[in-house]
PyMOL Python script that loads the backbone (N, CA, C, O; Angstrom):
from pymol import cmd

cmd.read_pdbstr("""\
ATOM      1  N   UNK A   1     -10.941 -47.419  -3.505  1.00  0.00           N
ATOM      2  CA  UNK A   1      -9.979 -46.673  -2.699  1.00  0.00           C
ATOM      3  C   UNK A   1      -8.691 -46.465  -3.478  1.00  0.00           C
ATOM      4  O   UNK A   1      -8.169 -45.352  -3.544  1.00  0.00           O
ATOM      5  N   UNK A   2      -8.174 -47.553  -4.074  1.00  0.00           N
ATOM      6  CA  UNK A   2      -6.913 -47.438  -4.796  1.00  0.00           C
ATOM      7  C   UNK A   2      -7.054 -46.523  -6.010  1.00  0.00           C
ATOM      8  O   UNK A   2      -6.133 -45.776  -6.342  1.00  0.00           O
ATOM      9  N   UNK A   3      -8.193 -46.583  -6.662  1.00  0.00           N
ATOM     10  CA  UNK A   3      -8.420 -45.745  -7.826  1.00  0.00           C
ATOM     11  C   UNK A   3      -8.456 -44.268  -7.447  1.00  0.00           C
ATOM     12  O   UNK A   3      -7.915 -43.433  -8.171  1.00  0.00           O
ATOM     13  N   UNK A   4      -9.089 -43.936  -6.319  1.00  0.00           N
ATOM     14  CA  UNK A   4      -9.133 -42.545  -5.856  1.00  0.00           C
ATOM     15  C   UNK A   4      -7.748 -42.052  -5.495  1.00  0.00           C
ATOM     16  O   UNK A   4      -7.396 -40.914  -5.806  1.00  0.00           O
ATOM     17  N   UNK A   5      -6.945 -42.901  -4.833  1.00  0.00           N
ATOM     18  CA  UNK A   5      -5.589 -42.514  -4.452  1.00  0.00           C
ATOM     19  C   UNK A   5      -4.725 -42.289  -5.691  1.00  0.00           C
ATOM     20  O   UNK A   5      -3.975 -41.315  -5.755  1.00  0.00           O
ATOM     21  N   UNK A   6      -4.824 -43.169  -6.657  1.00  0.00           N
ATOM     22  CA  UNK A   6      -4.054 -43.026  -7.887  1.00  0.00           C
ATOM     23  C   UNK A   6      -4.458 -41.754  -8.625  1.00  0.00           C
ATOM     24  O   UNK A   6      -3.603 -41.034  -9.141  1.00  0.00           O
ATOM     25  N   UNK A   7      -5.747 -41.482  -8.676  1.00  0.00           N
ATOM     26  CA  UNK A   7      -6.228 -40.275  -9.340  1.00  0.00           C
ATOM     27  C   UNK A   7      -5.713 -39.030  -8.623  1.00  0.00           C
ATOM     28  O   UNK A   7      -5.299 -38.070  -9.273  1.00  0.00           O
ATOM     29  N   UNK A   8      -5.734 -39.038  -7.308  1.00  0.00           N
ATOM     30  CA  UNK A   8      -5.241 -37.903  -6.527  1.00  0.00           C
ATOM     31  C   UNK A   8      -3.756 -37.686  -6.769  1.00  0.00           C
ATOM     32  O   UNK A   8      -3.322 -36.548  -6.949  1.00  0.00           O
ATOM     33  N   UNK A   9      -2.964 -38.767  -6.776  1.00  0.00           N
ATOM     34  CA  UNK A   9      -1.517 -38.655  -7.007  1.00  0.00           C
ATOM     35  C   UNK A   9      -1.247 -38.100  -8.401  1.00  0.00           C
ATOM     36  O   UNK A   9      -0.357 -37.266  -8.568  1.00  0.00           O
ATOM     37  N   UNK A  10      -1.995 -38.545  -9.396  1.00  0.00           N
ATOM     38  CA  UNK A  10      -1.802 -38.031 -10.751  1.00  0.00           C
ATOM     39  C   UNK A  10      -2.139 -36.544 -10.849  1.00  0.00           C
ATOM     40  O   UNK A  10      -1.447 -35.787 -11.530  1.00  0.00           O
ATOM     41  N   UNK A  11      -3.205 -36.133 -10.165  1.00  0.00           N
ATOM     42  CA  UNK A  11      -3.582 -34.718 -10.190  1.00  0.00           C
ATOM     43  C   UNK A  11      -2.519 -33.852  -9.515  1.00  0.00           C
ATOM     44  O   UNK A  11      -2.178 -32.783 -10.022  1.00  0.00           O
ATOM     45  N   UNK A  12      -1.994 -34.305  -8.378  1.00  0.00           N
ATOM     46  CA  UNK A  12      -0.945 -33.555  -7.676  1.00  0.00           C
ATOM     47  C   UNK A  12       0.321 -33.501  -8.533  1.00  0.00           C
ATOM     48  O   UNK A  12       0.984 -32.466  -8.598  1.00  0.00           O
ATOM     49  N   UNK A  13       0.650 -34.594  -9.177  1.00  0.00           N
ATOM     50  CA  UNK A  13       1.835 -34.653 -10.036  1.00  0.00           C
ATOM     51  C   UNK A  13       1.694 -33.683 -11.208  1.00  0.00           C
ATOM     52  O   UNK A  13       2.649 -32.997 -11.573  1.00  0.00           O
ATOM     53  N   UNK A  14       0.502 -33.631 -11.790  1.00  0.00           N
ATOM     54  CA  UNK A  14       0.264 -32.708 -12.903  1.00  0.00           C
ATOM     55  C   UNK A  14       0.357 -31.262 -12.440  1.00  0.00           C
ATOM     56  O   UNK A  14       0.955 -30.433 -13.126  1.00  0.00           O
ATOM     57  N   UNK A  15      -0.224 -30.947 -11.287  1.00  0.00           N
ATOM     58  CA  UNK A  15      -0.170 -29.588 -10.761  1.00  0.00           C
ATOM     59  C   UNK A  15       1.264 -29.174 -10.443  1.00  0.00           C
ATOM     60  O   UNK A  15       1.679 -28.061 -10.767  1.00  0.00           O
ATOM     61  N   UNK A  16       2.020 -30.070  -9.810  1.00  0.00           N
ATOM     62  CA  UNK A  16       3.419 -29.757  -9.489  1.00  0.00           C
ATOM     63  C   UNK A  16       4.227 -29.555 -10.772  1.00  0.00           C
ATOM     64  O   UNK A  16       5.130 -28.719 -10.801  1.00  0.00           O
ATOM     65  N   UNK A  17       3.924 -30.295 -11.815  1.00  0.00           N
ATOM     66  CA  UNK A  17       4.597 -30.114 -13.091  1.00  0.00           C
ATOM     67  C   UNK A  17       4.371 -28.726 -13.652  1.00  0.00           C
ATOM     68  O   UNK A  17       5.313 -28.077 -14.108  1.00  0.00           O
ATOM     69  N   UNK A  18       3.128 -28.264 -13.623  1.00  0.00           N
ATOM     70  CA  UNK A  18       2.838 -26.919 -14.116  1.00  0.00           C
ATOM     71  C   UNK A  18       3.504 -25.844 -13.268  1.00  0.00           C
ATOM     72  O   UNK A  18       4.060 -24.885 -13.803  1.00  0.00           O
ATOM     73  N   UNK A  19       3.449 -26.000 -11.952  1.00  0.00           N
ATOM     74  CA  UNK A  19       4.045 -24.997 -11.061  1.00  0.00           C
ATOM     75  C   UNK A  19       5.548 -24.921 -11.277  1.00  0.00           C
ATOM     76  O   UNK A  19       6.102 -23.826 -11.378  1.00  0.00           O
ATOM     77  N   UNK A  20       6.214 -26.063 -11.350  1.00  0.00           N
ATOM     78  CA  UNK A  20       7.657 -26.058 -11.564  1.00  0.00           C
ATOM     79  C   UNK A  20       8.016 -25.555 -12.955  1.00  0.00           C
ATOM     80  O   UNK A  20       9.045 -24.901 -13.127  1.00  0.00           O
ATOM     81  N   UNK A  21       7.190 -25.848 -13.943  1.00  0.00           N
ATOM     82  CA  UNK A  21       7.428 -25.355 -15.293  1.00  0.00           C
ATOM     83  C   UNK A  21       7.396 -23.824 -15.319  1.00  0.00           C
ATOM     84  O   UNK A  21       8.275 -23.193 -15.905  1.00  0.00           O
ATOM     85  N   UNK A  22       6.399 -23.241 -14.693  1.00  0.00           N
ATOM     86  CA  UNK A  22       6.295 -21.782 -14.649  1.00  0.00           C
ATOM     87  C   UNK A  22       7.464 -21.191 -13.863  1.00  0.00           C
ATOM     88  O   UNK A  22       8.029 -20.174 -14.266  1.00  0.00           O
ATOM     89  N   UNK A  23       7.832 -21.825 -12.740  1.00  0.00           N
ATOM     90  CA  UNK A  23       8.947 -21.339 -11.931  1.00  0.00           C
ATOM     91  C   UNK A  23      10.245 -21.323 -12.729  1.00  0.00           C
ATOM     92  O   UNK A  23      10.952 -20.316 -12.728  1.00  0.00           O
ATOM     93  N   UNK A  24      10.572 -22.420 -13.413  1.00  0.00           N
ATOM     94  CA  UNK A  24      11.814 -22.473 -14.173  1.00  0.00           C
ATOM     95  C   UNK A  24      11.770 -21.559 -15.395  1.00  0.00           C
ATOM     96  O   UNK A  24      12.807 -21.033 -15.798  1.00  0.00           O
ATOM     97  N   UNK A  25      10.604 -21.359 -15.991  1.00  0.00           N
ATOM     98  CA  UNK A  25      10.490 -20.421 -17.099  1.00  0.00           C
ATOM     99  C   UNK A  25      10.774 -19.002 -16.625  1.00  0.00           C
ATOM    100  O   UNK A  25      11.488 -18.263 -17.302  1.00  0.00           O
ATOM    101  N   UNK A  26      10.229 -18.605 -15.469  1.00  0.00           N
ATOM    102  CA  UNK A  26      10.509 -17.272 -14.929  1.00  0.00           C
ATOM    103  C   UNK A  26      11.984 -17.126 -14.585  1.00  0.00           C
ATOM    104  O   UNK A  26      12.570 -16.068 -14.817  1.00  0.00           O
ATOM    105  N   UNK A  27      12.595 -18.180 -14.032  1.00  0.00           N
ATOM    106  CA  UNK A  27      14.010 -18.160 -13.684  1.00  0.00           C
ATOM    107  C   UNK A  27      14.860 -17.973 -14.947  1.00  0.00           C
ATOM    108  O   UNK A  27      15.790 -17.167 -14.954  1.00  0.00           O
ATOM    109  N   UNK A  28      14.546 -18.703 -15.996  1.00  0.00           N
ATOM    110  CA  UNK A  28      15.271 -18.625 -17.249  1.00  0.00           C
ATOM    111  C   UNK A  28      15.128 -17.234 -17.872  1.00  0.00           C
ATOM    112  O   UNK A  28      16.115 -16.645 -18.314  1.00  0.00           O
ATOM    113  N   UNK A  29      13.903 -16.712 -17.906  1.00  0.00           N
ATOM    114  CA  UNK A  29      13.676 -15.396 -18.497  1.00  0.00           C
ATOM    115  C   UNK A  29      14.339 -14.283 -17.685  1.00  0.00           C
ATOM    116  O   UNK A  29      14.852 -13.326 -18.266  1.00  0.00           O
ATOM    117  N   UNK A  30      14.338 -14.387 -16.374  1.00  0.00           N
ATOM    118  CA  UNK A  30      15.001 -13.364 -15.565  1.00  0.00           C
ATOM    119  C   UNK A  30      16.513 -13.414 -15.770  1.00  0.00           C
ATOM    120  O   UNK A  30      17.176 -12.379 -15.698  1.00  0.00           O
ATOM    121  N   UNK A  31      17.065 -14.593 -16.023  1.00  0.00           N
ATOM    122  CA  UNK A  31      18.487 -14.694 -16.329  1.00  0.00           C
ATOM    123  C   UNK A  31      18.829 -14.009 -17.639  1.00  0.00           C
ATOM    124  O   UNK A  31      19.866 -13.355 -17.745  1.00  0.00           O
ATOM    125  N   UNK A  32      17.964 -14.151 -18.643  1.00  0.00           N
ATOM    126  CA  UNK A  32      18.190 -13.461 -19.919  1.00  0.00           C
ATOM    127  C   UNK A  32      18.116 -11.951 -19.725  1.00  0.00           C
ATOM    128  O   UNK A  32      18.929 -11.212 -20.280  1.00  0.00           O
ATOM    129  N   UNK A  33      17.147 -11.491 -18.942  1.00  0.00           N
ATOM    130  CA  UNK A  33      17.021 -10.053 -18.675  1.00  0.00           C
ATOM    131  C   UNK A  33      18.268  -9.545 -17.966  1.00  0.00           C
ATOM    132  O   UNK A  33      18.761  -8.466 -18.294  1.00  0.00           O
ATOM    133  N   UNK A  34      18.791 -10.301 -16.995  1.00  0.00           N
ATOM    134  CA  UNK A  34      19.981  -9.855 -16.269  1.00  0.00           C
ATOM    135  C   UNK A  34      21.217  -9.826 -17.167  1.00  0.00           C
ATOM    136  O   UNK A  34      22.147  -9.066 -16.896  1.00  0.00           O
ATOM    137  N   UNK A  35      21.249 -10.623 -18.214  1.00  0.00           N
ATOM    138  CA  UNK A  35      22.380 -10.596 -19.135  1.00  0.00           C
ATOM    139  C   UNK A  35      22.450  -9.285 -19.914  1.00  0.00           C
ATOM    140  O   UNK A  35      23.541  -8.770 -20.161  1.00  0.00           O
ATOM    141  N   UNK A  36      21.309  -8.747 -20.300  1.00  0.00           N
ATOM    142  CA  UNK A  36      21.279  -7.609 -21.219  1.00  0.00           C
ATOM    143  C   UNK A  36      20.866  -6.296 -20.577  1.00  0.00           C
ATOM    144  O   UNK A  36      20.926  -5.260 -21.240  1.00  0.00           O
ATOM    145  N   UNK A  37      20.458  -6.291 -19.345  1.00  0.00           N
ATOM    146  CA  UNK A  37      20.023  -5.056 -18.684  1.00  0.00           C
ATOM    147  C   UNK A  37      21.090  -4.612 -17.707  1.00  0.00           C
ATOM    148  O   UNK A  37      21.593  -5.411 -16.916  1.00  0.00           O
ATOM    149  N   UNK A  38      21.437  -3.329 -17.762  1.00  0.00           N
ATOM    150  CA  UNK A  38      22.443  -2.803 -16.843  1.00  0.00           C
ATOM    151  C   UNK A  38      21.877  -2.681 -15.432  1.00  0.00           C
ATOM    152  O   UNK A  38      20.691  -2.419 -15.236  1.00  0.00           O
ATOM    153  N   UNK A  39      22.751  -2.876 -14.469  1.00  0.00           N
ATOM    154  CA  UNK A  39      22.328  -2.698 -13.086  1.00  0.00           C
ATOM    155  C   UNK A  39      22.168  -1.210 -12.790  1.00  0.00           C
ATOM    156  O   UNK A  39      22.904  -0.398 -13.351  1.00  0.00           O
ATOM    157  N   UNK A  40      21.230  -0.829 -11.929  1.00  0.00           N
ATOM    158  CA  UNK A  40      21.082   0.589 -11.605  1.00  0.00           C
ATOM    159  C   UNK A  40      22.290   1.086 -10.800  1.00  0.00           C
ATOM    160  O   UNK A  40      22.912   0.333 -10.051  1.00  0.00           O
ATOM    161  N   UNK A  41      22.592   2.339 -10.970  1.00  0.00           N
ATOM    162  CA  UNK A  41      23.721   2.926 -10.270  1.00  0.00           C
ATOM    163  C   UNK A  41      23.325   3.231  -8.827  1.00  0.00           C
ATOM    164  O   UNK A  41      22.241   3.756  -8.569  1.00  0.00           O
ATOM    165  N   UNK A  42      24.209   2.899  -7.898  1.00  0.00           N
ATOM    166  CA  UNK A  42      23.942   3.148  -6.484  1.00  0.00           C
ATOM    167  C   UNK A  42      24.806   4.309  -6.038  1.00  0.00           C
ATOM    168  O   UNK A  42      26.029   4.274  -6.178  1.00  0.00           O
ATOM    169  N   UNK A  43      24.167   5.339  -5.501  1.00  0.00           N
ATOM    170  CA  UNK A  43      24.882   6.517  -5.019  1.00  0.00           C
ATOM    171  C   UNK A  43      25.014   6.431  -3.515  1.00  0.00           C
ATOM    172  O   UNK A  43      24.010   6.343  -2.809  1.00  0.00           O
ATOM    173  N   UNK A  44      26.218   6.454  -3.022  1.00  0.00           N
ATOM    174  CA  UNK A  44      26.447   6.371  -1.579  1.00  0.00           C
ATOM    175  C   UNK A  44      26.768   7.719  -1.003  1.00  0.00           C
ATOM    176  O   UNK A  44      26.990   7.839   0.202  1.00  0.00           O
TER     177      UNK A  44
END
""", "prot")
cmd.dss("prot")
cmd.show_as("cartoon", "prot")
cmd.util.cbc("prot")
cmd.orient("prot")
């Protein structure tokens, strides 16, 4: 029982690591894009 629980926790931890890694990479890259790309002009 304890071995299955530990294995499950490790798998969830690994998955969350990958998901957060991809999320922060997209956040970082979108920040770089916003630094160098002009905002579109809004006509009112």
